[in-house]
N, CA, C, O and CB atoms as a CASP TS submission, in Angstrom:
PFRMAT TS
TARGET T0000
AUTHOR 0000-0000-0000
METHOD Language model
MODEL 1
PARENT N/A
ATOM      1  N   MET     1       1.105  -1.360   0.135  1.00  0.00           N
ATOM      2  CA  MET     1       0.154  -0.042   0.112  1.00  0.00           C
ATOM      3  C   MET     1       0.790   1.241   0.051  1.00  0.00           C
ATOM      4  O   MET     1       1.661   1.467   0.891  1.00  0.00           O
ATOM      5  CB  MET     1      -0.702   0.055   1.332  1.00  0.00           C
ATOM      6  N   VAL     2       0.402   2.448  -1.113  1.00  0.00           N
ATOM      7  CA  VAL     2       1.272   3.724  -0.942  1.00  0.00           C
ATOM      8  C   VAL     2       0.753   4.871  -0.223  1.00  0.00           C
ATOM      9  O   VAL     2      -0.372   5.367  -0.269  1.00  0.00           O
ATOM     10  CB  VAL     2       1.626   4.245  -2.199  1.00  0.00           C
ATOM     11  N   THR     3       1.620   5.153   0.349  1.00  0.00           N
ATOM     12  CA  THR     3       0.706   6.367   1.405  1.00  0.00           C
ATOM     13  C   THR     3       1.363   7.740   0.453  1.00  0.00           C
ATOM     14  O   THR     3       2.260   7.729  -0.390  1.00  0.00           O
ATOM     15  CB  THR     3       1.352   6.419   3.716  1.00  0.00           C
ATOM     16  N   GLU     4       0.682   8.662   0.868  1.00  0.00           N
ATOM     17  CA  GLU     4       0.955  10.189   0.370  1.00  0.00           C
ATOM     18  C   GLU     4       2.176  10.351   0.223  1.00  0.00           C
ATOM     19  O   GLU     4       2.535  10.743  -0.887  1.00  0.00           O
ATOM     20  CB  GLU     4       0.534  11.299   1.227  1.00  0.00           C
ATOM     21  N   ASP     5       3.218  10.112   1.270  1.00  0.00           N
ATOM     22  CA  ASP     5       4.782  10.166   1.411  1.00  0.00           C
ATOM     23  C   ASP     5       5.607   9.374   0.476  1.00  0.00           C
ATOM     24  O   ASP     5       6.788   9.591   0.207  1.00  0.00           O
ATOM     25  CB  ASP     5       5.189   9.705   2.745  1.00  0.00           C
ATOM     26  N   GLN     6       4.909   8.498   0.042  1.00  0.00           N
ATOM     27  CA  GLN     6       5.284   7.186  -0.776  1.00  0.00           C
ATOM     28  C   GLN     6       5.376   7.661  -2.429  1.00  0.00           C
ATOM     29  O   GLN     6       6.195   7.199  -3.223  1.00  0.00           O
ATOM     30  CB  GLN     6       3.956   5.867  -0.521  1.00  0.00           C
ATOM     31  N   GLN     7       4.386   8.648  -2.733  1.00  0.00           N
ATOM     32  CA  GLN     7       4.158   9.069  -4.119  1.00  0.00           C
ATOM     33  C   GLN     7       5.504  10.400  -4.439  1.00  0.00           C
ATOM     34  O   GLN     7       6.028  11.273  -3.747  1.00  0.00           O
ATOM     35  CB  GLN     7       2.305   9.718  -4.227  1.00  0.00           C
ATOM     36  N   LEU     8       5.653   9.894  -5.972  1.00  0.00           N
ATOM     37  CA  LEU     8       6.692  10.569  -6.701  1.00  0.00           C
ATOM     38  C   LEU     8       6.189  11.833  -7.241  1.00  0.00           C
ATOM     39  O   LEU     8       5.051  11.862  -7.711  1.00  0.00           O
ATOM     40  CB  LEU     8       7.229   9.728  -7.787  1.00  0.00           C
ATOM     41  N   GLU     9       7.017  13.017  -7.219  1.00  0.00           N
ATOM     42  CA  GLU     9       6.524  14.162  -8.091  1.00  0.00           C
ATOM     43  C   GLU     9       7.772  14.102  -9.103  1.00  0.00           C
ATOM     44  O   GLU     9       8.986  14.122  -8.904  1.00  0.00           O
ATOM     45  CB  GLU     9       6.277  15.770  -7.224  1.00  0.00           C
ATOM     46  N   PHE    10       7.036  14.024 -10.201  1.00  0.00           N
ATOM     47  CA  PHE    10       7.873  14.364 -11.663  1.00  0.00           C
ATOM     48  C   PHE    10       7.119  14.100 -13.138  1.00  0.00           C
ATOM     49  O   PHE    10       6.191  13.341 -13.417  1.00  0.00           O
ATOM     50  CB  PHE    10       9.274  13.339 -11.717  1.00  0.00           C
ATOM     51  N   THR    11       7.581  14.655 -13.635  1.00  0.00           N
ATOM     52  CA  THR    11       7.624  15.343 -15.265  1.00  0.00           C
ATOM     53  C   THR    11       7.092  14.409 -15.740  1.00  0.00           C
ATOM     54  O   THR    11       7.731  13.360 -15.659  1.00  0.00           O
ATOM     55  CB  THR    11       9.014  15.722 -16.124  1.00  0.00           C
ATOM     56  N   CYS    12       5.850  14.361 -16.368  1.00  0.00           N
ATOM     57  CA  CYS    12       5.279  12.977 -17.170  1.00  0.00           C
ATOM     58  C   CYS    12       6.131  12.907 -18.420  1.00  0.00           C
ATOM     59  O   CYS    12       6.199  13.921 -19.115  1.00  0.00           O
ATOM     60  CB  CYS    12       3.520  13.042 -17.659  1.00  0.00           C
ATOM     61  N   PRO    13       6.851  11.707 -18.814  1.00  0.00           N
ATOM     62  CA  PRO    13       7.759  11.749 -19.619  1.00  0.00           C
ATOM     63  C   PRO    13       6.949  11.938 -21.164  1.00  0.00           C
ATOM     64  O   PRO    13       7.636  12.199 -22.152  1.00  0.00           O
ATOM     65  CB  PRO    13       8.663  10.474 -19.360  1.00  0.00           C
ATOM     66  N   ARG    14       5.720  11.814 -21.263  1.00  0.00           N
ATOM     67  CA  ARG    14       4.890  11.531 -22.611  1.00  0.00           C
ATOM     68  C   ARG    14       4.189  13.284 -22.767  1.00  0.00           C
ATOM     69  O   ARG    14       4.252  13.848 -23.859  1.00  0.00           O
ATOM     70  CB  ARG    14       3.395   9.949 -22.328  1.00  0.00           C
ATOM     71  N   CYS    15       3.656  13.871 -21.739  1.00  0.00           N
ATOM     72  CA  CYS    15       3.192  14.689 -21.913  1.00  0.00           C
ATOM     73  C   CYS    15       3.401  16.051 -21.405  1.00  0.00           C
ATOM     74  O   CYS    15       2.705  17.024 -21.696  1.00  0.00           O
ATOM     75  CB  CYS    15       2.436  14.301 -21.819  1.00  0.00           C
ATOM     76  N   ARG    16       4.759  16.035 -20.356  1.00  0.00           N
ATOM     77  CA  ARG    16       5.727  17.155 -19.881  1.00  0.00           C
ATOM     78  C   ARG    16       4.963  17.828 -19.277  1.00  0.00           C
ATOM     79  O   ARG    16       5.021  19.057 -19.336  1.00  0.00           O
ATOM     80  CB  ARG    16       6.482  17.979 -20.815  1.00  0.00           C
ATOM     81  N   LEU    17       3.832  17.013 -18.364  1.00  0.00           N
ATOM     82  CA  LEU    17       2.787  17.778 -17.295  1.00  0.00           C
ATOM     83  C   LEU    17       3.286  17.454 -16.184  1.00  0.00           C
ATOM     84  O   LEU    17       3.516  16.248 -16.105  1.00  0.00           O
ATOM     85  CB  LEU    17       1.227  17.400 -17.262  1.00  0.00           C
ATOM     86  N   GLU    18       3.738  18.490 -14.634  1.00  0.00           N
ATOM     87  CA  GLU    18       3.847  17.697 -13.446  1.00  0.00           C
ATOM     88  C   GLU    18       2.682  17.261 -13.024  1.00  0.00           C
ATOM     89  O   GLU    18       1.565  17.763 -13.148  1.00  0.00           O
ATOM     90  CB  GLU    18       4.433  18.317 -12.434  1.00  0.00           C
ATOM     91  N   VAL    19       3.129  15.992 -12.360  1.00  0.00           N
ATOM     92  CA  VAL    19       2.485  14.998 -11.851  1.00  0.00           C
ATOM     93  C   VAL    19       2.582  14.041 -10.816  1.00  0.00           C
ATOM     94  O   VAL    19       3.498  13.253 -11.054  1.00  0.00           O
ATOM     95  CB  VAL    19       2.383  14.534 -12.536  1.00  0.00           C
ATOM     96  N   ILE    20       1.918  13.779  -9.631  1.00  0.00           N
ATOM     97  CA  ILE    20       2.149  13.160  -8.628  1.00  0.00           C
ATOM     98  C   ILE    20       1.752  11.633  -8.499  1.00  0.00           C
ATOM     99  O   ILE    20       0.589  11.263  -8.342  1.00  0.00           O
ATOM    100  CB  ILE    20       1.649  13.884  -7.778  1.00  0.00           C
ATOM    101  N   GLU    21       2.936  10.713  -8.588  1.00  0.00           N
ATOM    102  CA  GLU    21       1.958   9.375  -9.248  1.00  0.00           C
ATOM    103  C   GLU    21       2.654   8.283  -8.633  1.00  0.00           C
ATOM    104  O   GLU    21       3.881   8.389  -8.627  1.00  0.00           O
ATOM    105  CB  GLU    21       1.926   9.122 -11.121  1.00  0.00           C
ATOM    106  N   ASP    22       2.179   7.311  -8.140  1.00  0.00           N
ATOM    107  CA  ASP    22       2.545   6.164  -7.264  1.00  0.00           C
ATOM    108  C   ASP    22       4.253   5.780  -7.944  1.00  0.00           C
ATOM    109  O   ASP    22       5.306   5.857  -7.310  1.00  0.00           O
ATOM    110  CB  ASP    22       1.180   4.704  -7.459  1.00  0.00           C
ATOM    111  N   PHE    23       4.096   5.407  -9.254  1.00  0.00           N
ATOM    112  CA  PHE    23       5.537   5.116  -9.915  1.00  0.00           C
ATOM    113  C   PHE    23       5.898   5.588 -11.208  1.00  0.00           C
ATOM    114  O   PHE    23       5.077   5.624 -12.124  1.00  0.00           O
ATOM    115  CB  PHE    23       5.759   3.747 -10.049  1.00  0.00           C
ATOM    116  N   TYR    24       7.140   5.970 -11.340  1.00  0.00           N
ATOM    117  CA  TYR    24       7.580   6.694 -12.797  1.00  0.00           C
ATOM    118  C   TYR    24       7.096   6.057 -13.871  1.00  0.00           C
ATOM    119  O   TYR    24       7.172   4.844 -14.071  1.00  0.00           O
ATOM    120  CB  TYR    24       9.085   6.764 -13.085  1.00  0.00           C
ATOM    121  N   GLY    25       6.586   6.880 -14.584  1.00  0.00           N
ATOM    122  CA  GLY    25       6.259   6.849 -16.082  1.00  0.00           C
ATOM    123  C   GLY    25       5.066   7.319 -16.587  1.00  0.00           C
ATOM    124  O   GLY    25       4.539   8.155 -15.854  1.00  0.00           O
ATOM    125  N   PRO    26       4.512   7.076 -17.523  1.00  0.00           N
ATOM    126  CA  PRO    26       3.245   7.831 -18.158  1.00  0.00           C
ATOM    127  C   PRO    26       2.102   8.486 -17.451  1.00  0.00           C
ATOM    128  O   PRO    26       1.341   7.552 -17.195  1.00  0.00           O
ATOM    129  CB  PRO    26       2.591   6.962 -18.921  1.00  0.00           C
ATOM    130  N   CYS    27       1.604   9.535 -17.023  1.00  0.00           N
ATOM    131  CA  CYS    27       0.322   9.671 -15.973  1.00  0.00           C
ATOM    132  C   CYS    27      -0.692   8.877 -16.215  1.00  0.00           C
ATOM    133  O   CYS    27      -0.849   8.205 -17.235  1.00  0.00           O
ATOM    134  CB  CYS    27      -0.325  10.978 -15.920  1.00  0.00           C
ATOM    135  N   SER    28      -1.540   8.949 -15.099  1.00  0.00           N
ATOM    136  CA  SER    28      -2.758   8.302 -15.107  1.00  0.00           C
ATOM    137  C   SER    28      -3.871   8.496 -16.695  1.00  0.00           C
ATOM    138  O   SER    28      -4.574   7.575 -17.111  1.00  0.00           O
ATOM    139  CB  SER    28      -3.447   8.952 -13.695  1.00  0.00           C
ATOM    140  N   SER    29      -3.779   9.962 -17.399  1.00  0.00           N
ATOM    141  CA  SER    29      -4.394  10.854 -18.065  1.00  0.00           C
ATOM    142  C   SER    29      -3.925   9.644 -19.522  1.00  0.00           C
ATOM    143  O   SER    29      -4.694   9.037 -20.267  1.00  0.00           O
ATOM    144  CB  SER    29      -3.772  12.718 -17.845  1.00  0.00           C
ATOM    145  N   CYS    30      -2.463   9.646 -19.502  1.00  0.00           N
ATOM    146  CA  CYS    30      -1.450   9.149 -20.920  1.00  0.00           C
ATOM    147  C   CYS    30      -1.918   7.925 -20.637  1.00  0.00           C
ATOM    148  O   CYS    30      -2.453   7.500 -21.661  1.00  0.00           O
ATOM    149  CB  CYS    30       0.472   9.309 -21.019  1.00  0.00           C
ATOM    150  N   ARG    31      -2.000   7.015 -19.622  1.00  0.00           N
ATOM    151  CA  ARG    31      -2.233   5.796 -19.594  1.00  0.00           C
ATOM    152  C   ARG    31      -3.377   5.005 -20.130  1.00  0.00           C
ATOM    153  O   ARG    31      -3.502   3.931 -20.720  1.00  0.00           O
ATOM    154  CB  ARG    31      -2.141   5.623 -18.582  1.00  0.00           C
ATOM    155  N   THR    32      -4.341   6.162 -19.600  1.00  0.00           N
ATOM    156  CA  THR    32      -5.993   5.556 -19.868  1.00  0.00           C
ATOM    157  C   THR    32      -5.978   6.151 -21.848  1.00  0.00           C
ATOM    158  O   THR    32      -6.564   5.317 -22.538  1.00  0.00           O
ATOM    159  CB  THR    32      -7.731   6.797 -18.382  1.00  0.00           C
ATOM    160  N   THR    33      -5.627   6.923 -22.371  1.00  0.00           N
ATOM    161  CA  THR    33      -5.559   7.601 -23.767  1.00  0.00           C
ATOM    162  C   THR    33      -4.475   6.186 -24.575  1.00  0.00           C
ATOM    163  O   THR    33      -4.821   5.594 -25.597  1.00  0.00           O
ATOM    164  CB  THR    33      -4.637   9.601 -23.638  1.00  0.00           C
ATOM    165  N   LEU    34      -3.395   5.955 -23.933  1.00  0.00           N
ATOM    166  CA  LEU    34      -2.543   4.834 -24.493  1.00  0.00           C
ATOM    167  C   LEU    34      -3.330   3.677 -24.843  1.00  0.00           C
ATOM    168  O   LEU    34      -3.427   3.301 -26.011  1.00  0.00           O
ATOM    169  CB  LEU    34      -1.485   4.392 -23.532  1.00  0.00           C
ATOM    170  N   ARG    35      -4.026   2.967 -23.653  1.00  0.00           N
ATOM    171  CA  ARG    35      -4.962   2.016 -23.546  1.00  0.00           C
ATOM    172  C   ARG    35      -6.044   1.698 -24.676  1.00  0.00           C
ATOM    173  O   ARG    35      -6.315   0.632 -25.229  1.00  0.00           O
ATOM    174  CB  ARG    35      -5.553   2.330 -22.448  1.00  0.00           C
ATOM    175  N   VAL    36      -6.753   3.414 -24.887  1.00  0.00           N
ATOM    176  CA  VAL    36      -7.786   3.139 -25.767  1.00  0.00           C
ATOM    177  C   VAL    36      -7.250   3.096 -27.415  1.00  0.00           C
ATOM    178  O   VAL    36      -7.726   2.342 -28.263  1.00  0.00           O
ATOM    179  CB  VAL    36      -8.906   4.272 -25.488  1.00  0.00           C
ATOM    180  N   GLN    37      -6.103   4.129 -27.661  1.00  0.00           N
ATOM    181  CA  GLN    37      -5.115   3.921 -28.449  1.00  0.00           C
ATOM    182  C   GLN    37      -4.683   2.584 -29.109  1.00  0.00           C
ATOM    183  O   GLN    37      -4.934   2.096 -30.211  1.00  0.00           O
ATOM    184  CB  GLN    37      -4.254   4.345 -27.821  1.00  0.00           C
ATOM    185  N   VAL    38      -3.861   2.112 -27.930  1.00  0.00           N
ATOM    186  CA  VAL    38      -3.071   0.935 -28.269  1.00  0.00           C
ATOM    187  C   VAL    38      -3.434  -0.377 -28.307  1.00  0.00           C
ATOM    188  O   VAL    38      -3.110  -1.246 -29.117  1.00  0.00           O
ATOM    189  CB  VAL    38      -2.193   0.887 -27.587  1.00  0.00           C
ATOM    190  N   GLY    39      -4.383  -0.453 -27.015  1.00  0.00           N
ATOM    191  CA  GLY    39      -4.847  -1.805 -26.393  1.00  0.00           C
ATOM    192  C   GLY    39      -5.662  -2.581 -27.348  1.00  0.00           C
ATOM    193  O   GLY    39      -6.264  -1.982 -28.239  1.00  0.00           O
ATOM    194  N   GLY    40      -5.726  -3.748 -27.248  1.00  0.00           N
ATOM    195  CA  GLY    40      -6.490  -4.462 -27.999  1.00  0.00           C
ATOM    196  C   GLY    40      -6.765  -5.705 -27.496  1.00  0.00           C
ATOM    197  O   GLY    40      -6.103  -5.944 -26.486  1.00  0.00           O
ATOM    198  N   GLU    41      -7.402  -6.460 -27.789  1.00  0.00           N
ATOM    199  CA  GLU    41      -8.131  -8.138 -27.338  1.00  0.00           C
ATOM    200  C   GLU    41      -6.899  -8.650 -27.632  1.00  0.00           C
ATOM    201  O   GLU    41      -6.091  -8.438 -28.536  1.00  0.00           O
ATOM    202  CB  GLU    41      -9.633  -9.014 -28.346  1.00  0.00           C
ATOM    203  N   ALA    42      -6.940  -9.778 -26.130  1.00  0.00           N
ATOM    204  CA  ALA    42      -5.976 -10.612 -26.267  1.00  0.00           C
ATOM    205  C   ALA    42      -6.974 -12.097 -27.087  1.00  0.00           C
ATOM    206  O   ALA    42      -8.120 -12.529 -26.964  1.00  0.00           O
ATOM    207  CB  ALA    42      -5.169 -10.822 -24.582  1.00  0.00           C
ATOM    208  N   ARG    43      -5.638 -12.511 -27.997  1.00  0.00           N
ATOM    209  CA  ARG    43      -6.663 -13.448 -28.803  1.00  0.00           C
ATOM    210  C   ARG    43      -5.111 -14.955 -28.520  1.00  0.00           C
ATOM    211  O   ARG    43      -4.030 -15.026 -27.936  1.00  0.00           O
ATOM    212  CB  ARG    43      -7.221 -12.605 -31.162  1.00  0.00           C
ATOM    213  N   GLU    44      -5.771 -15.627 -29.159  1.00  0.00           N
ATOM    214  CA  GLU    44      -5.112 -16.912 -29.244  1.00  0.00           C
ATOM    215  C   GLU    44      -3.840 -16.840 -30.770  1.00  0.00           C
ATOM    216  O   GLU    44      -3.993 -16.520 -31.949  1.00  0.00           O
ATOM    217  CB  GLU    44      -6.573 -18.204 -29.447  1.00  0.00           C
ATOM    218  N   VAL    45      -2.869 -17.223 -30.120  1.00  0.00           N
ATOM    219  CA  VAL    45      -1.629 -17.506 -31.649  1.00  0.00           C
ATOM    220  C   VAL    45      -1.444 -18.730 -31.430  1.00  0.00           C
ATOM    221  O   VAL    45      -1.206 -19.295 -30.362  1.00  0.00           O
ATOM    222  CB  VAL    45       0.103 -16.681 -31.783  1.00  0.00           C
ATOM    223  N   GLU    46      -1.599 -19.295 -32.839  1.00  0.00           N
ATOM    224  CA  GLU    46      -1.060 -20.598 -33.139  1.00  0.00           C
ATOM    225  C   GLU    46       0.133 -20.505 -33.530  1.00  0.00           C
ATOM    226  O   GLU    46       0.618 -19.541 -34.121  1.00  0.00           O
ATOM    227  CB  GLU    46      -1.712 -21.302 -34.034  1.00  0.00           C
ATOM    228  N   SER    47       0.831 -21.788 -33.135  1.00  0.00           N
ATOM    229  CA  SER    47       2.291 -21.250 -33.719  1.00  0.00           C
ATOM    230  C   SER    47       2.807 -22.968 -34.349  1.00  0.00           C
ATOM    231  O   SER    47       2.563 -23.910 -33.596  1.00  0.00           O
ATOM    232  CB  SER    47       3.623 -20.376 -32.088  1.00  0.00           C
ATOM    233  N   ALA    48       3.365 -23.206 -35.451  1.00  0.00           N
ATOM    234  CA  ALA    48       3.725 -24.516 -35.989  1.00  0.00           C
ATOM    235  C   ALA    48       4.343 -25.323 -35.055  1.00  0.00           C
ATOM    236  O   ALA    48       4.857 -24.848 -34.042  1.00  0.00           O
ATOM    237  CB  ALA    48       4.560 -24.435 -37.102  1.00  0.00           C
ATOM    238  N   ALA    49       4.337 -26.711 -35.355  1.00  0.00           N
ATOM    239  CA  ALA    49       4.756 -27.871 -34.250  1.00  0.00           C
ATOM    240  C   ALA    49       6.615 -27.531 -34.519  1.00  0.00           C
ATOM    241  O   ALA    49       6.941 -27.061 -35.609  1.00  0.00           O
ATOM    242  CB  ALA    49       4.025 -29.976 -34.817  1.00  0.00           C
ATOM    243  N   TYR    50       7.319 -27.712 -33.832  1.00  0.00           N
ATOM    244  CA  TYR    50       8.606 -27.845 -33.715  1.00  0.00           C
ATOM    245  C   TYR    50       9.017 -29.195 -34.168  1.00  0.00           C
ATOM    246  O   TYR    50       8.898 -30.266 -33.572  1.00  0.00           O
ATOM    247  CB  TYR    50       8.987 -27.558 -32.422  1.00  0.00           C
ATOM    248  N   GLU    51       9.583 -28.916 -35.469  1.00  0.00           N
ATOM    249  CA  GLU    51      10.111 -30.226 -36.001  1.00  0.00           C
ATOM    250  C   GLU    51      11.893 -29.748 -35.934  1.00  0.00           C
ATOM    251  O   GLU    51      12.426 -28.793 -36.500  1.00  0.00           O
ATOM    252  CB  GLU    51       9.352 -30.654 -37.847  1.00  0.00           C
ATOM    253  N   PRO    52      12.370 -30.537 -35.254  1.00  0.00           N
ATOM    254  CA  PRO    52      13.995 -30.559 -35.584  1.00  0.00           C
ATOM    255  C   PRO    52      15.119 -30.536 -36.778  1.00  0.00           C
ATOM    256  O   PRO    52      15.028 -31.463 -37.582  1.00  0.00           O
ATOM    257  CB  PRO    52      14.289 -31.499 -35.163  1.00  0.00           C
ATOM    258  N   LYS    53      15.886 -29.840 -36.931  1.00  0.00           N
ATOM    259  CA  LYS    53      16.385 -30.012 -38.308  1.00  0.00           C
ATOM    260  C   LYS    53      17.331 -31.591 -38.359  1.00  0.00           C
ATOM    261  O   LYS    53      17.588 -32.230 -37.339  1.00  0.00           O
ATOM    262  CB  LYS    53      17.419 -28.511 -38.697  1.00  0.00           C
ATOM    263  N   MET    54      17.686 -31.948 -39.546  1.00  0.00           N
ATOM    264  CA  MET    54      17.938 -33.028 -39.999  1.00  0.00           C
ATOM    265  C   MET    54      19.418 -32.898 -40.678  1.00  0.00           C
ATOM    266  O   MET    54      19.719 -33.485 -41.717  1.00  0.00           O
ATOM    267  CB  MET    54      16.820 -33.420 -40.840  1.00  0.00           C
ATOM    268  N   ASN    55      20.376 -31.972 -39.883  1.00  0.00           N
ATOM    269  CA  ASN    55      21.514 -31.586 -40.585  1.00  0.00           C
ATOM    270  C   ASN    55      22.749 -32.054 -39.648  1.00  0.00           C
ATOM    271  O   ASN    55      23.703 -31.331 -39.362  1.00  0.00           O
ATOM    272  CB  ASN    55      21.473 -29.987 -40.901  1.00  0.00           C
ATOM    273  N   VAL    56      22.557 -33.435 -39.206  1.00  0.00           N
ATOM    274  CA  VAL    56      23.335 -33.913 -37.894  1.00  0.00           C
ATOM    275  C   VAL    56      23.985 -35.108 -38.786  1.00  0.00           C
ATOM    276  O   VAL    56      23.443 -35.077 -39.891  1.00  0.00           O
ATOM    277  CB  VAL    56      22.264 -34.439 -36.306  1.00  0.00           C
ATOM    278  N   THR    57      24.665 -35.845 -38.731  1.00  0.00           N
ATOM    279  CA  THR    57      25.221 -36.960 -39.681  1.00  0.00           C
ATOM    280  C   THR    57      25.327 -37.525 -38.588  1.00  0.00           C
ATOM    281  O   THR    57      25.833 -37.035 -37.578  1.00  0.00           O
ATOM    282  CB  THR    57      26.503 -36.875 -40.697  1.00  0.00           C
ATOM    283  N   PRO    58      24.661 -39.045 -38.751  1.00  0.00           N
ATOM    284  CA  PRO    58      25.010 -39.924 -37.871  1.00  0.00           C
ATOM    285  C   PRO    58      26.495 -40.352 -37.381  1.00  0.00           C
ATOM    286  O   PRO    58      27.440 -39.990 -38.083  1.00  0.00           O
ATOM    287  CB  PRO    58      24.437 -40.854 -38.309  1.00  0.00           C
ATOM    288  N   ASN    59      26.752 -41.133 -36.164  1.00  0.00           N
ATOM    289  CA  ASN    59      28.049 -41.454 -35.482  1.00  0.00           C
ATOM    290  C   ASN    59      28.602 -42.826 -35.928  1.00  0.00           C
ATOM    291  O   ASN    59      28.085 -43.857 -35.498  1.00  0.00           O
ATOM    292  CB  ASN    59      27.858 -41.452 -33.919  1.00  0.00           C
ATOM    293  N   ALA    60      29.596 -42.851 -36.745  1.00  0.00           N
ATOM    294  CA  ALA    60      30.017 -43.754 -37.684  1.00  0.00           C
ATOM    295  C   ALA    60      30.173 -45.325 -36.890  1.00  0.00           C
ATOM    296  O   ALA    60      30.165 -46.424 -37.444  1.00  0.00           O
ATOM    297  CB  ALA    60      31.450 -43.138 -38.344  1.00  0.00           C
ATOM    298  N   VAL    61      30.308 -45.042 -35.500  1.00  0.00           N
ATOM    299  CA  VAL    61      30.193 -46.297 -34.438  1.00  0.00           C
ATOM    300  C   VAL    61      29.017 -46.901 -34.404  1.00  0.00           C
ATOM    301  O   VAL    61      28.857 -48.121 -34.369  1.00  0.00           O
ATOM    302  CB  VAL    61      30.414 -45.959 -33.032  1.00  0.00           C
ATOM    303  N   ALA    62      27.907 -45.823 -34.417  1.00  0.00           N
ATOM    304  CA  ALA    62      26.738 -46.384 -33.894  1.00  0.00           C
ATOM    305  C   ALA    62      25.964 -46.807 -35.770  1.00  0.00           C
ATOM    306  O   ALA    62      24.850 -47.328 -35.720  1.00  0.00           O
ATOM    307  CB  ALA    62      25.750 -44.960 -32.617  1.00  0.00           C
ATOM    308  N   THR    63      26.362 -46.650 -36.745  1.00  0.00           N
ATOM    309  CA  THR    63      25.996 -47.164 -37.886  1.00  0.00           C
ATOM    310  C   THR    63      26.912 -48.412 -38.568  1.00  0.00           C
ATOM    311  O   THR    63      26.707 -48.855 -39.698  1.00  0.00           O
ATOM    312  CB  THR    63      25.918 -46.025 -38.705  1.00  0.00           C
ATOM    313  N   LYS    64      28.129 -48.957 -37.500  1.00  0.00           N
ATOM    314  CA  LYS    64      29.192 -50.193 -37.759  1.00  0.00           C
ATOM    315  C   LYS    64      27.715 -51.135 -37.572  1.00  0.00           C
ATOM    316  O   LYS    64      26.826 -51.023 -36.727  1.00  0.00           O
ATOM    317  CB  LYS    64      30.871 -50.491 -36.359  1.00  0.00           C
ATOM    318  N   GLU    65      27.849 -52.026 -38.643  1.00  0.00           N
ATOM    319  CA  GLU    65      27.451 -53.485 -38.476  1.00  0.00           C
ATOM    320  C   GLU    65      28.452 -54.306 -38.461  1.00  0.00           C
ATOM    321  O   GLU    65      28.257 -55.515 -38.332  1.00  0.00           O
ATOM    322  CB  GLU    65      26.616 -53.971 -39.431  1.00  0.00           C
TER
END
């Protein structure tokens, strides 16, 4: 839990306004704007199954008959 004396006073790196926030970074209004502009729905991403390369030659001892 953050109390009043633990908040930081700094210049927002995005809009250059003086703000008092719990953590350094974009201010709360900039974060809201960024979520609307850049944020999106989470989605399932499918990837191809891993298939190892076959560029290794067999060991001569293992193939000896």
